[in-house]
C-alpha positions in Angstrom: 42.1 -58.0 -26.4 40.8 -57.9 -22.8 42.9 -54.7 -22.2 41.4 -53.0 -25.3 37.8 -54.0 -24.2 38.5 -52.6 -20.6 39.8 -49.3 -22.0 36.8 -48.9 -24.2 34.4 -49.6 -21.3 36.1 -47.1 -19.0 36.0 -44.5 -21.8 32.3 -44.9 -22.4 31.6 -44.8 -18.6 33.5 -41.5 -18.2 31.7 -40.0 -21.2 28.3 -40.9 -19.7 29.2 -39.5 -16.3 30.4 -36.2 -17.9 27.2 -35.9 -19.8 25.1 -36.5 -16.7 27.0 -33.9 -14.7 26.6 -31.3 -17.5 22.8 -31.8 -17.6 22.6 -31.5 -13.8 24.5 -28.2 -13.9 22.2 -26.7 -16.4 19.1 -27.8 -14.5 20.4 -26.3 -11.2 20.8 -22.9 -12.8 17.1 -22.8 -13.5 16.1 -23.5 -9.9 14.1 -20.5 -8.6 15.4 -18.7 -5.5 13.0 -18.7 -2.6 11.8 -15.2 -1.6 11.1 -14.4 2.0 7.7 -12.6 2.2 7.3 -9.3 4.1 5.1 -9.9 7.1 4.0 -8.0 10.1 5.1 -9.3 13.5 1.4 -9.5 14.2 0.9 -11.8 11.2 -1.5 -9.4 9.5 0.6 -8.1 6.6 0.8 -9.8 3.2 3.8 -9.8 0.9 3.7 -7.9 -2.3 6.1 -8.2 -5.2 8.8 -5.6 -5.7 8.1 -3.0 -8.4 11.6 -3.0 -9.9 10.2 -4.5 -13.1 7.2 -2.2 -13.3 7.0 -0.2 -16.6 7.7 3.5 -16.7 4.7 5.9 -16.4 2.9 6.5 -19.7 0.9 9.6 -20.6 -2.9 9.6 -20.4 -4.4 8.9 -23.8 -6.9 11.4 -25.2 -9.8 9.1 -24.4 -10.0 6.6 -21.6 -12.8 4.3 -20.4 -13.9 4.7 -16.9 -13.9 1.6 -14.8 -17.1 0.6 -12.9 -16.1 1.2 -9.3 -17.9 2.3 -6.2 -17.3 5.3 -4.0 -18.6 4.8 -0.5 -17.7 6.6 2.7 -17.3 4.1 5.6 -20.2 4.3 8.1 -19.4 5.5 11.7 -20.5 2.5 13.7 -19.0 0.9 16.8 -17.2 -2.3 16.6 -17.8 -4.2 19.9 -15.1 -6.8 18.9 -12.4 -4.1 19.1 -11.1 -2.5 22.3 -11.6 1.2 22.8 -8.8 3.2 21.2 -7.0 3.3 17.9 -6.5 0.0 16.1 -4.8 -0.9 12.9 -7.4 -3.1 11.3 -5.6 -3.8 8.0 -2.1 -3.3 6.6 0.5 -4.6 4.3 4.2 -3.9 3.5 5.7 -3.7 0.0 9.0 -2.6 -1.6 9.2 0.0 -4.3 12.1 1.4 -6.2 12.5 4.3 -3.8 12.1 2.3 -0.5 9.8 0.3 1.7 6.1 1.3 2.3 3.4 0.3 4.7 -0.2 1.0 3.9 -3.2 0.3 6.0 -6.3 1.6 7.7 -6.7 2.9 11.3 -10.0 2.5 13.2 -11.1 5.0 15.9 -13.1 2.8 18.1 -14.0 5.5 20.6 -17.0 7.9 20.9 -14.9 11.0 20.3 -13.0 12.3 17.2 -9.3 11.7 17.4 -6.5 13.9 16.0 -2.8 14.5 16.3 -2.3 10.9 15.2 1.2 9.4 15.0 2.0 5.9 13.8 5.5 4.7 14.5 6.8 1.8 12.3 9.8 -0.3 13.5 11.5 -2.3 10.8 13.4 -5.6 11.2 15.3 -8.1 9.2 15.9 -11.7 10.1 19.3 -13.1 11.1 19.4 -16.8 11.9 15.6 -16.6 12.3 15.8 -13.8 14.8 14.5 -10.2 14.1 17.2 -7.5 14.2 16.0 -3.9 14.3 16.8 -1.7 11.3 15.2 1.5 12.4 12.0 3.4 12.8 9.8 5.9 10.8 6.8 8.0 11.8 3.7 8.6 9.8 0.1 9.6 10.2 -3.3 9.1 8.6 -4.3 10.9 5.4 -7.3 12.4 7.4 -6.2 14.9 10.1 -9.0 13.8 12.3 -10.8 10.4 12.4 -14.5 10.6 13.3 -15.9 8.6 16.2 -16.0 4.9 15.2 -14.6 6.0 11.8 -11.6 4.9 9.8 -8.8 6.6 7.9 -6.0 5.2 5.7 -2.3 5.7 6.3 0.9 5.4 4.2 4.3 5.2 5.9 7.3 5.5 3.7 9.4 5.3 1.8 11.8 3.8 4.3 15.3 3.6 2.8 17.9 1.3 4.1 21.3 3.0 4.8 24.5 1.4 3.7 25.5 0.5 7.2 22.4 -1.7 7.8 22.3 -5.3 6.8 19.5 -7.2 5.1 16.1 -6.2 3.7 12.9 -5.4 5.7 11.4 -8.8 6.6 9.0 -7.8 9.5 7.7 -4.6 11.1 5.7 -3.4 14.1 3.3 -0.5 14.3 2.5 1.7 17.4 -0.1 4.4 17.2 -0.9 7.4 19.4 -3.5 10.2 19.3 -5.3 12.9 21.1 -8.9 14.1 21.2 -9.6 16.2 18.1 -12.2 18.5 16.5 -13.9 17.4 13.3 -13.5 19.8 10.3 -16.5 21.1 8.4 -19.0 18.5 7.3 -20.7 20.3 4.4 -18.3 19.1 1.7 -19.7 16.3 -0.5 -18.9 14.5 -3.7 -20.7 16.0 -6.7 -22.2 13.1 -8.7 -19.8 10.6 -7.2 -16.3 9.7 -8.5 -14.8 7.4 -11.0 -11.5 5.6 -11.8 -9.7 4.7 -15.0 -6.3 3.2 -15.9 -3.8 4.6 -18.4 -0.6 2.5 -19.0 0.6 1.3 -15.6 -1.2 4.1 -13.7 -4.6 4.1 -11.9 -6.4 7.5 -11.7 -9.3 8.5 -9.5 -11.2 11.8 -10.2 -14.3 13.6 -9.1 -15.7 16.9 -8.0 -16.4 18.2 -4.5 -19.4 20.5 -3.8 -19.3 23.0 -1.0 -22.9 23.0 0.5 -22.0 25.5 3.2 -22.4 29.3 3.4 -18.7 30.1 3.7 -15.7 29.4 1.5 -14.0 26.0 2.1 -10.2 26.1 2.2 -7.6 23.4 1.8 -10.2 20.9 0.5 -8.6 17.5 0.2 -9.9 14.2 -1.2 -8.6 11.0 0.5 -8.9 7.8 -1.5 -8.5 4.3 -0.1 -8.1 1.4 -2.6 -9.3 -2.1 -1.8 -9.2 -5.5 -3.5 -12.4 -7.6 -3.9 -12.1 -8.9 -0.4 -12.0 -5.5 1.2 -8.3 -5.6 2.0 -6.5 -2.2 1.7 -4.0 -2.2 -1.2 -3.2 1.5 -1.4 -4.1 5.0 -0.3 -3.6 8.5 -1.7 -4.7 12.1 -1.2 -4.9 15.3 -3.2 -6.3 18.8 -3.0 -8.9 20.1 -5.3 -8.0 22.5 -8.0 -8.4 25.2 -6.8 -8.1 24.2 -3.2 -10.5 26.9 -2.0 -14.2 26.2 -3.0 -16.7 29.1 -2.6 -20.0 28.6 -0.9 -22.3 26.7 -3.3 -19.4 26.0 -5.7 -17.4 23.0 -6.6 -13.9 22.0 -7.7 -12.4 18.9 -9.3 -9.7 16.6 -8.1 -7.5 14.0 -9.8 -5.1 11.6 -8.1 -3.0 8.8 -9.4 -0.9 5.8 -8.3 1.3 3.2 -10.0 0.8 0.7 -7.2 -2.7 -0.9 -7.4 -2.5 -4.7 -7.3 -5.8 -6.6 -7.5 -7.7 -3.3 -7.4 -11.5 -3.7 -7.2 -13.1 -0.6 -5.6 -12.3 2.6 -3.6 -13.7 5.0 -1.0 -13.5 8.8 -0.9 -13.3 10.9 2.2 -13.3 14.7 2.2 -11.6 17.1 4.5 -11.6 20.9 4.5 -11.5 24.1 6.6 
């Protein structure tokens, strides 16, 4: 009788252990995997989610509602807290389907216009906590010349990892260079401001540019910088007017779009032309 009782006790115990192990296995499969954020080596960049799950672009509907946003050109004022020269004042890195991007804003903290701007990004991944260089990529600002004490956005990318490189981009450094430049014509202005609207997963910015000068303006370009509610740069884009040449006293429209606009709040428009 004791043997039968002992056998039944061991059987119940093994069944309970098996049930517990099974429940623990199911729970462990639901444990989220920690994601390493993309950061600048200068601790200024913020991580952004990958866009691999973003929906495909959808056509613009026949009617859309314009979002109440502002369009303001940054004032050209000196920043005594910044040393003289070019300084990256805001930036972030993020991954898209076609590669890794860095977007930010460059300050010209000098009394002269600066042109021939080159920004070199060096990318790293972490191995045992140490940064290992992946490669470099050059970029420039969307404005050819930055006014004295003015700002201009930049986008570097897409940077695509080659098959013989290991690991994702975890950190990056930026190095900027420039030379004295000449400002383009200053008689191109927004005609009655600009507005933005969303359609599907896309954000659109549109407006009209007026040529207040006495000669034709060629290669007229609108540069748009996107910000969140805290004034952090989240994106930048540029497009030429249609047509790109605006006669004296005339105007031409522009429309530009982006699928990357997290926490969008407002934008600025800067104009360039010859």
